[in-house]
C-alpha positions in Angstrom: 112.7 125.8 86.8 114.9 126.4 83.8 114.5 122.8 82.7 116.4 121.4 85.7 114.6 119.3 88.2 115.3 119.1 91.9 117.2 115.8 91.6 119.5 117.3 89.0 120.2 120.4 91.1 120.8 118.2 94.2 123.1 116.0 92.3 125.0 119.0 90.9 125.4 120.4 94.4 126.9 117.1 95.7 129.0 116.3 92.6 127.0 113.2 91.9 126.3 112.3 88.3 122.6 112.9 87.7 121.0 111.4 84.5 120.0 114.0 81.9 116.5 114.1 80.7 117.7 112.4 77.5 119.3 109.5 79.5 116.1 109.1 81.5 114.1 109.0 78.3 116.6 106.5 76.7 116.0 104.1 79.6 119.5 103.8 81.1 119.4 100.9 83.6 119.4 102.2 87.2 120.6 100.0 90.1 118.9 100.6 93.5 120.7 99.2 96.5 119.3 99.5 100.0 120.8 98.1 103.3 119.0 97.8 106.6 119.6 96.9 110.2 116.7 95.1 111.9 115.2 96.1 115.3 115.7 93.2 117.6 116.5 92.4 121.2 117.1 88.7 120.7 118.5 86.5 117.9 115.0 85.1 117.3 113.6 88.6 116.9 116.4 89.4 114.4 115.7 86.3 112.4 112.0 87.0 112.3 112.6 90.6 111.2 115.0 89.5 108.5 112.5 86.8 107.3 109.7 89.4 107.0 111.9 91.8 105.0 113.1 89.0 102.7 109.7 87.5 102.1 108.1 90.9 101.6 110.5 92.1 99.0 110.6 88.8 97.2 106.8 89.0 96.9 107.3 92.2 94.7 109.1 90.1 92.0 107.1 90.4 88.8 104.7 92.9 90.2 106.5 96.2 89.6 106.6 97.6 86.0 110.1 98.4 84.9 111.8 96.3 87.6 114.3 94.1 85.8 115.8 92.3 88.8 115.4 92.0 92.6 117.6 90.1 95.0 117.5 90.2 98.8 120.7 89.1 100.7 121.2 88.4 104.4 124.5 89.2 106.0 126.7 86.2 106.7 129.8 88.0 107.8 128.8 88.5 111.4 130.9 91.6 111.8 129.5 94.3 114.1 129.4 97.0 111.5 127.6 95.1 108.8 124.0 95.7 107.9 121.6 92.8 108.4 119.9 92.8 105.0 120.6 94.2 101.5 118.2 94.7 98.6 119.7 94.8 95.1 117.4 95.8 92.3 117.6 97.0 88.7 115.2 99.2 86.9 114.9 99.9 83.2 115.1 103.6 83.8 115.1 106.4 86.4 111.4 106.9 85.7 110.8 103.2 86.5 112.6 103.6 89.8 110.7 106.7 90.6 107.4 104.9 89.8 108.5 102.0 92.1 108.9 104.5 95.0 105.1 105.3 94.8 103.8 101.9 93.6 101.0 100.7 95.9 102.6 97.3 96.5 105.9 98.9 97.6 104.1 101.4 99.8 102.1 98.6 101.4 105.3 96.7 102.2 107.0 99.8 103.5 104.0 100.3 105.9 104.0 96.6 106.9 107.7 96.8 107.8 107.3 100.0 109.9 109.4 99.5 113.1 111.1 96.4 111.8 114.0 98.3 110.2 116.0 100.7 112.4 118.8 101.9 110.0 118.6 102.4 106.2 121.3 103.1 103.7 120.7 103.6 100.0 122.6 104.0 96.8 121.0 104.5 93.3 123.2 104.7 90.3 123.1 104.4 86.5 124.8 101.2 85.2 127.9 101.9 83.1 128.2 100.0 79.9 130.5 97.0 80.2 133.4 96.6 77.9 
């Protein structure tokens, strides 16, 4: 398709900065942040769901090629508009993040957590050099 992939076209349409093929090849660090709310009717169910998410993602540490960092945080604010859990991760490149999305350990975790998470918000972005 004229050397432009679907992600590049979608990013152009939304005004987002999509990495060029050269930047992907150069391995620009990509940050992947996901926030979830947990399905629960009681505080104990919420705590159990949060614990399952946290343990599951922490178990991926060291198992995903190209994953440089992973951190799972639990909301402590208690405000009604906050998400319950956040995943912060860094990948050595967009290609590494793309590979993570289809990695068998990630897919198995996603399937194991089916129904635990009820809302999901995600942001992926290239890290800007610090000065």
